[in-house]
C-alpha atoms as an extended CHARMM CRD file, in Angstrom:
* protein
*
       278  EXT
         1         1  MET       CA            107.2320000000      103.3670000000       87.0350000000  PROA      1               0.0000000000
         2         2  ASP       CA            108.8810000000      100.5850000000       85.0330000000  PROA      2               0.0000000000
         3         3  ALA       CA            106.9750000000       97.4920000000       83.5790000000  PROA      3               0.0000000000
         4         4  GLU       CA            107.7110000000       95.1790000000       86.5890000000  PROA      4               0.0000000000
         5         5  SER       CA            106.6680000000       97.8040000000       89.1120000000  PROA      5               0.0000000000
         6         6  ALA       CA            103.4880000000       98.5330000000       87.1320000000  PROA      6               0.0000000000
         7         7  LYS       CA            102.4290000000       94.9140000000       87.2740000000  PROA      7               0.0000000000
         8         8  ALA       CA            103.0940000000       94.6750000000       90.8990000000  PROA      8               0.0000000000
         9         9  ALA       CA            101.1110000000       97.8200000000       91.5730000000  PROA      9               0.0000000000
        10        10  GLU       CA             97.9390000000       95.9810000000       90.4860000000  PROA      10              0.0000000000
        11        11  LEU       CA             98.3200000000       93.4650000000       93.3960000000  PROA      11              0.0000000000
        12        12  SER       CA             96.3100000000       93.5990000000       96.5730000000  PROA      12              0.0000000000
        13        13  LEU       CA             98.0170000000       92.7720000000       99.8130000000  PROA      13              0.0000000000
        14        14  PRO       CA             96.6580000000       89.2020000000       99.9050000000  PROA      14              0.0000000000
        15        15  GLN       CA             97.8750000000       88.6440000000       96.3870000000  PROA      15              0.0000000000
        16        16  ALA       CA            101.3010000000       90.2460000000       97.0880000000  PROA      16              0.0000000000
        17        17  PHE       CA            101.7330000000       87.9300000000      100.2240000000  PROA      17              0.0000000000
        18        18  LEU       CA            100.5600000000       84.8120000000       98.4200000000  PROA      18              0.0000000000
        19        19  LEU       CA            102.9190000000       85.5150000000       95.5050000000  PROA      19              0.0000000000
        20        20  LEU       CA            105.9210000000       85.7740000000       97.8530000000  PROA      20              0.0000000000
        21        21  ALA       CA            104.7380000000       82.7370000000       99.8260000000  PROA      21              0.0000000000
        22        22  THR       CA            104.5800000000       80.4810000000       96.7800000000  PROA      22              0.0000000000
        23        23  ASN       CA            107.5200000000       78.6180000000       95.2340000000  PROA      23              0.0000000000
        24        24  ASP       CA            107.9040000000       80.1670000000       91.8170000000  PROA      24              0.0000000000
        25        25  LYS       CA            108.8000000000       76.8820000000       90.0700000000  PROA      25              0.0000000000
        26        26  ASN       CA            106.5920000000       74.2240000000       91.6070000000  PROA      26              0.0000000000
        27        27  GLY       CA            103.7020000000       76.4850000000       92.6880000000  PROA      27              0.0000000000
        28        28  LYS       CA            103.5970000000       75.0810000000       96.2280000000  PROA      28              0.0000000000
        29        29  PRO       CA            103.4250000000       77.1950000000       99.4180000000  PROA      29              0.0000000000
        30        30  GLU       CA            106.7300000000       77.9510000000      101.1860000000  PROA      30              0.0000000000
        31        31  VAL       CA            104.9360000000       77.9330000000      104.5500000000  PROA      31              0.0000000000
        32        32  PRO       CA            102.5410000000       75.4030000000      106.1520000000  PROA      32              0.0000000000
        33        33  VAL       CA             99.0260000000       75.5780000000      104.7920000000  PROA      33              0.0000000000
        34        34  PHE       CA             97.5260000000       76.6990000000      108.0760000000  PROA      34              0.0000000000
        35        35  ALA       CA            100.0480000000       79.5850000000      108.1990000000  PROA      35              0.0000000000
        36        36  LEU       CA             99.2320000000       80.5370000000      104.5480000000  PROA      36              0.0000000000
        37        37  ARG       CA             95.5030000000       80.5970000000      105.1220000000  PROA      37              0.0000000000
        38        38  THR       CA             95.6640000000       82.4520000000      108.4110000000  PROA      38              0.0000000000
        39        39  THR       CA             97.9680000000       85.1830000000      106.9940000000  PROA      39              0.0000000000
        40        40  VAL       CA             95.9130000000       85.5770000000      103.8800000000  PROA      40              0.0000000000
        41        41  ALA       CA             92.9310000000       86.2730000000      106.2320000000  PROA      41              0.0000000000
        42        42  GLY       CA             94.9730000000       88.9490000000      108.0370000000  PROA      42              0.0000000000
        43        43  ALA       CA             96.0990000000       90.3060000000      104.6880000000  PROA      43              0.0000000000
        44        44  ILE       CA             92.4000000000       90.7730000000      103.6970000000  PROA      44              0.0000000000
        45        45  LEU       CA             91.7940000000       92.7320000000      106.9180000000  PROA      45              0.0000000000
        46        46  ALA       CA             94.8930000000       94.8160000000      106.1890000000  PROA      46              0.0000000000
        47        47  GLU       CA             93.8030000000       95.5000000000      102.6220000000  PROA      47              0.0000000000
        48        48  LEU       CA             90.3560000000       96.6750000000      103.7680000000  PROA      48              0.0000000000
        49        49  HSD       CA             92.0860000000       98.8130000000      106.4090000000  PROA      49              0.0000000000
        50        50  LEU       CA             94.5100000000      100.5340000000      103.9770000000  PROA      50              0.0000000000
        51        51  LEU       CA             91.6030000000      101.2150000000      101.6590000000  PROA      51              0.0000000000
        52        52  GLY       CA             89.9150000000      103.0060000000      104.6290000000  PROA      52              0.0000000000
        53        53  ALA       CA             86.9340000000      100.6690000000      104.7210000000  PROA      53              0.0000000000
        54        54  ILE       CA             87.5210000000       99.2300000000      108.2540000000  PROA      54              0.0000000000
        55        55  GLY       CA             89.5230000000      100.2060000000      111.3290000000  PROA      55              0.0000000000
        56        56  LEU       CA             90.0710000000       99.4010000000      115.0140000000  PROA      56              0.0000000000
        57        57  GLN       CA             87.9490000000      101.0550000000      117.6040000000  PROA      57              0.0000000000
        58        58  GLY       CA             88.9480000000       99.8490000000      121.0630000000  PROA      58              0.0000000000
        59        59  LYS       CA             89.2600000000       96.0670000000      120.6750000000  PROA      59              0.0000000000
        60        60  TYR       CA             86.9530000000       95.7340000000      117.7890000000  PROA      60              0.0000000000
        61        61  VAL       CA             87.0030000000       95.8570000000      114.0140000000  PROA      61              0.0000000000
        62        62  ARG       CA             84.4270000000       98.3500000000      112.6860000000  PROA      62              0.0000000000
        63        63  ALA       CA             83.4220000000       99.4550000000      109.2620000000  PROA      63              0.0000000000
        64        64  THR       CA             83.8570000000      103.1680000000      108.2720000000  PROA      64              0.0000000000
        65        65  GLY       CA             81.9430000000      105.4590000000      106.0270000000  PROA      65              0.0000000000
        66        66  THR       CA             84.2390000000      104.8090000000      103.1430000000  PROA      66              0.0000000000
        67        67  TYR       CA             83.0430000000      102.4920000000      100.3100000000  PROA      67              0.0000000000
        68        68  PRO       CA             85.9890000000      101.5410000000       98.1080000000  PROA      68              0.0000000000
        69        69  GLN       CA             85.5740000000       99.2080000000       95.1830000000  PROA      69              0.0000000000
        70        70  THR       CA             87.5600000000       96.1440000000       96.0590000000  PROA      70              0.0000000000
        71        71  GLU       CA             87.7840000000       92.4610000000       95.1110000000  PROA      71              0.0000000000
        72        72  PHE       CA             87.0520000000       91.8100000000       98.8810000000  PROA      72              0.0000000000
        73        73  GLN       CA             83.5900000000       93.3730000000       98.7350000000  PROA      73              0.0000000000
        74        74  HSD       CA             82.0380000000       90.1380000000      100.1740000000  PROA      74              0.0000000000
        75        75  GLU       CA             84.3810000000       90.1240000000      103.1280000000  PROA      75              0.0000000000
        76        76  LEU       CA             83.7070000000       93.8010000000      103.7240000000  PROA      76              0.0000000000
        77        77  GLU       CA             80.0050000000       93.2460000000      103.6640000000  PROA      77              0.0000000000
        78        78  LEU       CA             80.3370000000       90.5320000000      106.2330000000  PROA      78              0.0000000000
        79        79  ILE       CA             82.0000000000       93.0260000000      108.5690000000  PROA      79              0.0000000000
        80        80  ARG       CA             79.4470000000       95.7110000000      107.7830000000  PROA      80              0.0000000000
        81        81  GLY       CA             76.5580000000       93.3370000000      108.2710000000  PROA      81              0.0000000000
        82        82  LYS       CA             77.7070000000       91.9340000000      111.6770000000  PROA      82              0.0000000000
        83        83  SER       CA             75.2090000000       93.1430000000      114.4540000000  PROA      83              0.0000000000
        84        84  ARG       CA             77.8090000000       92.9420000000      117.0750000000  PROA      84              0.0000000000
        85        85  PRO       CA             81.4650000000       94.1070000000      116.5080000000  PROA      85              0.0000000000
        86        86  ARG       CA             84.0970000000       91.4080000000      116.6670000000  PROA      86              0.0000000000
        87        87  THR       CA             87.8900000000       91.3330000000      117.4910000000  PROA      87              0.0000000000
        88        88  PRO       CA             90.5810000000       91.2350000000      114.6920000000  PROA      88              0.0000000000
        89        89  LYS       CA             91.4080000000       87.5840000000      115.8720000000  PROA      89              0.0000000000
        90        90  TRP       CA             87.8130000000       86.5210000000      115.4850000000  PROA      90              0.0000000000
        91        91  TRP       CA             87.7580000000       87.8440000000      111.9240000000  PROA      91              0.0000000000
        92        92  VAL       CA             91.0750000000       86.1910000000      111.0640000000  PROA      92              0.0000000000
        93        93  SER       CA             89.6490000000       82.8480000000      112.1480000000  PROA      93              0.0000000000
        94        94  VAL       CA             86.3990000000       83.4360000000      110.0970000000  PROA      94              0.0000000000
        95        95  LEU       CA             88.2020000000       84.4690000000      106.9950000000  PROA      95              0.0000000000
        96        96  ASP       CA             90.8080000000       81.6920000000      107.3340000000  PROA      96              0.0000000000
        97        97  SER       CA             89.6800000000       79.2380000000      104.5420000000  PROA      97              0.0000000000
        98        98  ARG       CA             90.9290000000       77.3100000000      101.5440000000  PROA      98              0.0000000000
        99        99  ALA       CA             88.2860000000       79.1310000000       99.4440000000  PROA      99              0.0000000000
       100       100  GLU       CA             89.7620000000       82.5750000000      100.2560000000  PROA      100             0.0000000000
       101       101  VAL       CA             93.3120000000       81.3840000000       99.3230000000  PROA      101             0.0000000000
       102       102  GLN       CA             92.1270000000       79.9600000000       96.0210000000  PROA      102             0.0000000000
       103       103  LEU       CA             90.1200000000       83.1010000000       95.1120000000  PROA      103             0.0000000000
       104       104  VAL       CA             93.3910000000       85.1860000000       95.6660000000  PROA      104             0.0000000000
       105       105  TYR       CA             95.3520000000       82.7130000000       93.4590000000  PROA      105             0.0000000000
       106       106  GLU       CA             92.7330000000       82.6670000000       90.7600000000  PROA      106             0.0000000000
       107       107  GLY       CA             92.8280000000       86.5530000000       90.7510000000  PROA      107             0.0000000000
       108       108  MET       CA             96.5480000000       86.4700000000       90.0160000000  PROA      108             0.0000000000
       109       109  ALA       CA             96.0350000000       83.7710000000       87.4120000000  PROA      109             0.0000000000
       110       110  SER       CA             93.5790000000       86.0640000000       85.6450000000  PROA      110             0.0000000000
       111       111  LEU       CA             96.3440000000       88.7300000000       85.5290000000  PROA      111             0.0000000000
       112       112  GLY       CA             98.7860000000       86.2790000000       84.0420000000  PROA      112             0.0000000000
       113       113  ILE       CA            101.0910000000       86.2880000000       87.0440000000  PROA      113             0.0000000000
       114       114  VAL       CA            100.6530000000       82.7080000000       88.1340000000  PROA      114             0.0000000000
       115       115  GLU       CA             99.4890000000       79.6720000000       86.2210000000  PROA      115             0.0000000000
       116       116  HSD       CA             96.7110000000       77.3650000000       87.3760000000  PROA      116             0.0000000000
       117       117  VAL       CA             98.2620000000       73.8060000000       87.2280000000  PROA      117             0.0000000000
       118       118  GLY       CA             96.3130000000       70.6440000000       88.3410000000  PROA      118             0.0000000000
       119       119  GLU       CA             97.7590000000       67.2370000000       89.4050000000  PROA      119             0.0000000000
       120       120  LYS       CA             95.9060000000       63.9450000000       89.8550000000  PROA      120             0.0000000000
       121       121  HSD       CA             96.5350000000       61.9650000000       93.0000000000  PROA      121             0.0000000000
       122       122  LEU       CA             95.6470000000       58.3010000000       93.1810000000  PROA      122             0.0000000000
       123       123  GLY       CA             93.6850000000       58.8010000000       89.9630000000  PROA      123             0.0000000000
       124       124  ARG       CA             90.8880000000       60.6070000000       91.7870000000  PROA      124             0.0000000000
       125       125  PHE       CA             91.9230000000       63.7480000000       93.6510000000  PROA      125             0.0000000000
       126       126  ARG       CA             93.1880000000       66.8820000000       92.0510000000  PROA      126             0.0000000000
       127       127  ALA       CA             95.7870000000       69.0430000000       93.7020000000  PROA      127             0.0000000000
       128       128  VAL       CA             96.1150000000       72.6190000000       92.3220000000  PROA      128             0.0000000000
       129       129  ARG       CA             99.3770000000       74.4600000000       92.2040000000  PROA      129             0.0000000000
       130       130  TYR       CA            100.2040000000       77.9860000000       91.0270000000  PROA      130             0.0000000000
       131       131  PRO       CA            103.7570000000       78.3140000000       89.7280000000  PROA      131             0.0000000000
       132       132  HSD       CA            104.8190000000       81.8240000000       88.6970000000  PROA      132             0.0000000000
       133       133  LYS       CA            104.2050000000       82.7160000000       85.0380000000  PROA      133             0.0000000000
       134       134  ASP       CA            105.3380000000       86.3700000000       85.1960000000  PROA      134             0.0000000000
       135       135  HSD       CA            108.3170000000       86.8880000000       87.5180000000  PROA      135             0.0000000000
       136       136  ALA       CA            108.4120000000       90.6850000000       87.2190000000  PROA      136             0.0000000000
       137       137  PRO       CA            105.7980000000       91.4450000000       90.0450000000  PROA      137             0.0000000000
       138       138  GLU       CA            107.6670000000       89.2580000000       92.4190000000  PROA      138             0.0000000000
       139       139  ALA       CA            110.9410000000       90.9440000000       91.5770000000  PROA      139             0.0000000000
       140       140  ALA       CA            109.3940000000       94.4250000000       92.0590000000  PROA      140             0.0000000000
       141       141  LEU       CA            107.9590000000       93.3290000000       95.5050000000  PROA      141             0.0000000000
       142       142  LEU       CA            111.2120000000       91.9710000000       96.7160000000  PROA      142             0.0000000000
       143       143  LYS       CA            113.0380000000       95.1540000000       95.5130000000  PROA      143             0.0000000000
       144       144  ASN       CA            110.5770000000       97.2970000000       97.4850000000  PROA      144             0.0000000000
       145       145  ILE       CA            111.0710000000       95.1480000000      100.6480000000  PROA      145             0.0000000000
       146       146  GLU       CA            114.8110000000       95.0780000000      100.3670000000  PROA      146             0.0000000000
       147       147  ALA       CA            114.8720000000       98.8980000000      100.0560000000  PROA      147             0.0000000000
       148       148  ALA       CA            112.6360000000       99.1730000000      103.1570000000  PROA      148             0.0000000000
       149       149  LEU       CA            114.6870000000       96.7890000000      105.2290000000  PROA      149             0.0000000000
       150       150  SER       CA            117.8870000000       98.6240000000      104.2930000000  PROA      150             0.0000000000
       151       151  GLY       CA            116.5120000000      101.9050000000      105.6870000000  PROA      151             0.0000000000
       152       152  ALA       CA            116.4710000000      103.1890000000      109.2490000000  PROA      152             0.0000000000
       153       153  PRO       CA            114.5510000000      100.7640000000      111.6000000000  PROA      153             0.0000000000
       154       154  SER       CA            112.3990000000      103.7460000000      112.7400000000  PROA      154             0.0000000000
       155       155  ASP       CA            111.0190000000      103.8910000000      109.2180000000  PROA      155             0.0000000000
       156       156  LEU       CA            109.1070000000      100.7550000000      109.6660000000  PROA      156             0.0000000000
       157       157  GLU       CA            105.9800000000      102.1220000000      111.4840000000  PROA      157             0.0000000000
       158       158  ALA       CA            102.5400000000      100.5690000000      111.6670000000  PROA      158             0.0000000000
       159       159  PRO       CA             99.7600000000      102.5360000000      109.8870000000  PROA      159             0.0000000000
       160       160  ASP       CA             97.2350000000      104.2850000000      112.0120000000  PROA      160             0.0000000000
       161       161  SER       CA             94.7400000000      101.7530000000      113.3260000000  PROA      161             0.0000000000
       162       162  THR       CA             91.8280000000      104.0180000000      114.0640000000  PROA      162             0.0000000000
       163       163  ALA       CA             88.6140000000      103.7280000000      112.2060000000  PROA      163             0.0000000000
       164       164  THR       CA             87.4330000000      107.0010000000      110.8100000000  PROA      164             0.0000000000
       165       165  GLU       CA             84.3050000000      107.9070000000      108.8830000000  PROA      165             0.0000000000
       166       166  ALA       CA             85.9840000000      109.4080000000      105.7630000000  PROA      166             0.0000000000
       167       167  GLY       CA             89.8560000000      109.1440000000      105.9940000000  PROA      167             0.0000000000
       168       168  ALA       CA             91.8650000000      106.2470000000      104.8100000000  PROA      168             0.0000000000
       169       169  VAL       CA             95.4770000000      105.3820000000      105.5010000000  PROA      169             0.0000000000
       170       170  ASP       CA             97.3100000000      106.4020000000      102.3880000000  PROA      170             0.0000000000
       171       171  ALA       CA             98.4880000000      103.3430000000      100.3500000000  PROA      171             0.0000000000
       172       172  GLY       CA             99.5790000000      104.9090000000       97.2030000000  PROA      172             0.0000000000
       173       173  THR       CA             96.0010000000      105.4500000000       95.9780000000  PROA      173             0.0000000000
       174       174  THR       CA             93.2780000000      108.0380000000       96.8350000000  PROA      174             0.0000000000
       175       175  VAL       CA             90.3610000000      106.6930000000       98.8040000000  PROA      175             0.0000000000
       176       176  ALA       CA             87.7570000000      109.4230000000       99.2020000000  PROA      176             0.0000000000
       177       177  GLY       CA             84.7580000000      107.4370000000       97.9430000000  PROA      177             0.0000000000
       178       178  ALA       CA             83.8160000000      104.2350000000       96.2320000000  PROA      178             0.0000000000
       179       179  ALA       CA             83.5960000000      105.6650000000       92.8220000000  PROA      179             0.0000000000
       180       180  ASP       CA             87.1540000000      106.7330000000       92.7670000000  PROA      180             0.0000000000
       181       181  VAL       CA             88.8370000000      103.5170000000       93.7500000000  PROA      181             0.0000000000
       182       182  GLY       CA             89.1720000000      100.7790000000       91.1590000000  PROA      182             0.0000000000
       183       183  ALA       CA             90.5730000000       97.4530000000       91.9980000000  PROA      183             0.0000000000
       184       184  SER       CA             93.0800000000       97.7370000000       89.1580000000  PROA      184             0.0000000000
       185       185  ASP       CA             94.4190000000      101.1750000000       90.2110000000  PROA      185             0.0000000000
       186       186  ALA       CA             97.9890000000      101.4270000000       91.1880000000  PROA      186             0.0000000000
       187       187  ARG       CA             98.1520000000      100.8000000000       94.9630000000  PROA      187             0.0000000000
       188       188  TRP       CA            101.8990000000      100.5360000000       95.6130000000  PROA      188             0.0000000000
       189       189  THR       CA            104.3300000000      103.4010000000       95.6990000000  PROA      189             0.0000000000
       190       190  ASP       CA            107.1540000000      102.8390000000       93.1070000000  PROA      190             0.0000000000
       191       191  VAL       CA            110.4780000000      101.4880000000       94.3070000000  PROA      191             0.0000000000
       192       192  GLY       CA            112.4960000000      104.1880000000       96.1020000000  PROA      192             0.0000000000
       193       193  ALA       CA            109.7130000000      106.7190000000       96.1460000000  PROA      193             0.0000000000
       194       194  PRO       CA            109.1780000000      108.7620000000       99.4030000000  PROA      194             0.0000000000
       195       195  ASP       CA            106.0290000000      107.7250000000      101.2650000000  PROA      195             0.0000000000
       196       196  ALA       CA            103.0700000000      109.9110000000      100.6280000000  PROA      196             0.0000000000
       197       197  GLY       CA            101.0610000000      108.6720000000      103.5580000000  PROA      197             0.0000000000
       198       198  THR       CA            101.0900000000      109.5080000000      107.1850000000  PROA      198             0.0000000000
       199       199  LEU       CA            101.9180000000      106.6100000000      109.5050000000  PROA      199             0.0000000000
       200       200  ASP       CA            100.8910000000      107.7210000000      112.8830000000  PROA      200             0.0000000000
       201       201  ALA       CA            101.1190000000      104.7410000000      115.1160000000  PROA      201             0.0000000000
       202       202  GLY       CA            104.7660000000      104.0320000000      115.2940000000  PROA      202             0.0000000000
       203       203  ALA       CA            106.2950000000      100.8060000000      116.4070000000  PROA      203             0.0000000000
       204       204  SER       CA            107.7660000000      100.8810000000      119.8990000000  PROA      204             0.0000000000
       205       205  ASP       CA            111.4060000000      102.1490000000      120.1840000000  PROA      205             0.0000000000
       206       206  ALA       CA            113.9420000000       99.4440000000      119.8320000000  PROA      206             0.0000000000
       207       207  GLY       CA            116.8610000000      101.5330000000      120.9000000000  PROA      207             0.0000000000
       208       208  THR       CA            118.9910000000      104.0240000000      118.9120000000  PROA      208             0.0000000000
       209       209  PRO       CA            117.9710000000      103.6320000000      115.2620000000  PROA      209             0.0000000000
       210       210  ALA       CA            120.6150000000      102.4260000000      112.9040000000  PROA      210             0.0000000000
       211       211  PRO       CA            121.5110000000      104.9070000000      110.1010000000  PROA      211             0.0000000000
       212       212  ALA       CA            119.8000000000      104.4270000000      106.8420000000  PROA      212             0.0000000000
       213       213  LYS       CA            121.8720000000      103.2350000000      103.9040000000  PROA      213             0.0000000000
       214       214  PRO       CA            122.6410000000      105.8860000000      101.2990000000  PROA      214             0.0000000000
       215       215  GLY       CA            119.7090000000      106.5150000000       99.0400000000  PROA      215             0.0000000000
       216       216  ALA       CA            117.2310000000      104.7030000000      101.2730000000  PROA      216             0.0000000000
       217       217  GLN       CA            113.6820000000      106.1390000000      101.3700000000  PROA      217             0.0000000000
       218       218  THR       CA            110.8680000000      105.7280000000      103.7530000000  PROA      218             0.0000000000
       219       219  PRO       CA            108.6960000000      102.7310000000      102.6320000000  PROA      219             0.0000000000
       220       220  ASP       CA            105.1230000000      103.1980000000      101.6580000000  PROA      220             0.0000000000
       221       221  ALA       CA            102.3430000000      101.8870000000      103.8830000000  PROA      221             0.0000000000
       222       222  ARG       CA            101.6160000000       98.7840000000      101.7440000000  PROA      222             0.0000000000
       223       223  THR       CA            105.2750000000       97.6450000000      101.6520000000  PROA      223             0.0000000000
       224       224  THR       CA            105.4010000000       98.1540000000      105.3790000000  PROA      224             0.0000000000
       225       225  VAL       CA            102.3070000000       96.0780000000      106.0090000000  PROA      225             0.0000000000
       226       226  LEU       CA            103.6030000000       93.3690000000      103.6030000000  PROA      226             0.0000000000
       227       227  ILE       CA            106.7660000000       93.1380000000      105.6100000000  PROA      227             0.0000000000
       228       228  ALA       CA            104.5650000000       92.6550000000      108.7890000000  PROA      228             0.0000000000
       229       229  LEU       CA            102.5290000000       89.9880000000      107.1360000000  PROA      229             0.0000000000
       230       230  LEU       CA            105.6950000000       88.0680000000      105.9400000000  PROA      230             0.0000000000
       231       231  GLN       CA            107.1770000000       88.3480000000      109.3730000000  PROA      231             0.0000000000
       232       232  ALA       CA            103.9470000000       87.1700000000      111.0770000000  PROA      232             0.0000000000
       233       233  ALA       CA            103.9130000000       84.1040000000      108.6960000000  PROA      233             0.0000000000
       234       234  GLY       CA            107.5180000000       83.2760000000      109.4030000000  PROA      234             0.0000000000
       235       235  LEU       CA            108.6440000000       83.9360000000      105.8430000000  PROA      235             0.0000000000
       236       236  LEU       CA            110.5400000000       87.1820000000      106.0010000000  PROA      236             0.0000000000
       237       237  GLY       CA            113.7050000000       85.6140000000      107.3670000000  PROA      237             0.0000000000
       238       238  LYS       CA            113.6050000000       83.0260000000      104.6370000000  PROA      238             0.0000000000
       239       239  LEU       CA            113.4290000000       85.6510000000      101.9540000000  PROA      239             0.0000000000
       240       240  PHE       CA            115.9670000000       87.9520000000      103.4790000000  PROA      240             0.0000000000
       241       241  PRO       CA            118.2610000000       85.7790000000      105.7140000000  PROA      241             0.0000000000
       242       242  ALA       CA            120.8340000000       88.6160000000      106.1570000000  PROA      242             0.0000000000
       243       243  ALA       CA            118.2870000000       91.2230000000      107.2480000000  PROA      243             0.0000000000
       244       244  ASP       CA            117.8940000000       92.4280000000      110.8350000000  PROA      244             0.0000000000
       245       245  LEU       CA            114.2650000000       91.5540000000      111.6220000000  PROA      245             0.0000000000
       246       246  THR       CA            114.0590000000       93.1090000000      115.0470000000  PROA      246             0.0000000000
       247       247  GLN       CA            111.9430000000       96.0990000000      113.9110000000  PROA      247             0.0000000000
       248       248  ALA       CA            109.8900000000       93.8720000000      111.5940000000  PROA      248             0.0000000000
       249       249  SER       CA            108.9820000000       91.7090000000      114.5970000000  PROA      249             0.0000000000
       250       250  GLU       CA            107.8230000000       94.7060000000      116.5900000000  PROA      250             0.0000000000
       251       251  LEU       CA            105.9060000000       95.9150000000      113.5330000000  PROA      251             0.0000000000
       252       252  ALA       CA            104.0670000000       92.6300000000      113.3050000000  PROA      252             0.0000000000
       253       253  ARG       CA            103.1320000000       92.9040000000      116.9640000000  PROA      253             0.0000000000
       254       254  ASP       CA            102.0850000000       96.5900000000      116.6710000000  PROA      254             0.0000000000
       255       255  TYR       CA             99.8230000000       96.3620000000      113.5790000000  PROA      255             0.0000000000
       256       256  TRP       CA             96.4460000000       94.9700000000      114.5930000000  PROA      256             0.0000000000
       257       257  PRO       CA             95.8320000000       92.5640000000      111.5560000000  PROA      257             0.0000000000
       258       258  THR       CA             99.2780000000       91.0240000000      111.8440000000  PROA      258             0.0000000000
       259       259  ARG       CA             99.0050000000       90.8110000000      115.6660000000  PROA      259             0.0000000000
       260       260  ALA       CA             95.7550000000       88.8820000000      115.1100000000  PROA      260             0.0000000000
       261       261  VAL       CA             97.5810000000       86.5830000000      112.7000000000  PROA      261             0.0000000000
       262       262  GLU       CA            100.3200000000       85.8920000000      115.2150000000  PROA      262             0.0000000000
       263       263  ASP       CA             97.8470000000       85.2580000000      118.0100000000  PROA      263             0.0000000000
       264       264  GLU       CA             95.8900000000       82.7600000000      115.8430000000  PROA      264             0.0000000000
       265       265  LEU       CA             98.9860000000       80.9550000000      114.5590000000  PROA      265             0.0000000000
       266       266  ARG       CA            100.1940000000       80.6810000000      118.1830000000  PROA      266             0.0000000000
       267       267  LEU       CA             96.9100000000       78.9820000000      119.2260000000  PROA      267             0.0000000000
       268       268  ILE       CA             97.1120000000       76.6900000000      116.2060000000  PROA      268             0.0000000000
       269       269  ARG       CA            100.6350000000       75.5470000000      117.0560000000  PROA      269             0.0000000000
       270       270  LEU       CA             99.7950000000       75.0690000000      120.6650000000  PROA      270             0.0000000000
       271       271  ALA       CA             96.7960000000       72.8950000000      119.6620000000  PROA      271             0.0000000000
       272       272  GLU       CA             99.0510000000       70.7720000000      117.3700000000  PROA      272             0.0000000000
       273       273  GLU       CA            101.6160000000       70.3250000000      120.1650000000  PROA      273             0.0000000000
       274       274  GLU       CA             98.9440000000       69.2330000000      122.5980000000  PROA      274             0.0000000000
       275       275  ALA       CA             97.4320000000       66.8710000000      120.0520000000  PROA      275             0.0000000000
       276       276  ALA       CA            100.9120000000       65.3550000000      119.4480000000  PROA      276             0.0000000000
       277       277  THR       CA            101.2000000000       64.4960000000      123.1000000000  PROA      277             0.0000000000
       278       278  LEU       CA             97.9000000000       62.5960000000      123.3810000000  PROA      278             0.0000000000
């Protein structure tokens, strides 16, 4: 693993999404703030799912018997402590907050990937931006995504959604118990490496798969989920305008955290449209 891939490997899914959703020069979001916050909430659910801490049972998000060390321990405890199970969309709406986004940004600032920059407005208010400081992680993530999009469409499959007591969807790190999983451990498979995990719940067939480009490898689970998050936020096409996003769209609908993001964003947009007509 080269230096840029090593730095990117430290990132959680919310950090990876937020890094790609932020303008590297001015530090401002490339998507509307409501889309940024909602997708970060979905990314937190996806992160906990790939660590094996939560899963989907029927229509509801449930905690498993796995106790990974994660920077999203507070969010995990909220899910564990809920007396009645809730839907993914409910959790996306609960985790959707400015505070969650800022915590993720500050985590990347502590790694030296982005820089905390403040601006005064009207001499009173302070707007915070996070321009990129180290461009290597972004480059590594984009390289992984480009490699995944260049492969056969059938390679983009949603991770297994089922909550289990001990198993976790492989995400480039071993999740057998809390003591073994550090937040700084490498979580992303290196660029071009074959996927080590089993992705059981495939996206629906979109027709005859296009042949993979020479040298293309099956993407790892985290890269696949990151693609789904970017697509749900409406950002994937901006980052890769020449890519065929048909399978990515199906992936975003098939994977439960990103489906919840899309459902929540749809309701927000409808509410805004209705408000505009009043």
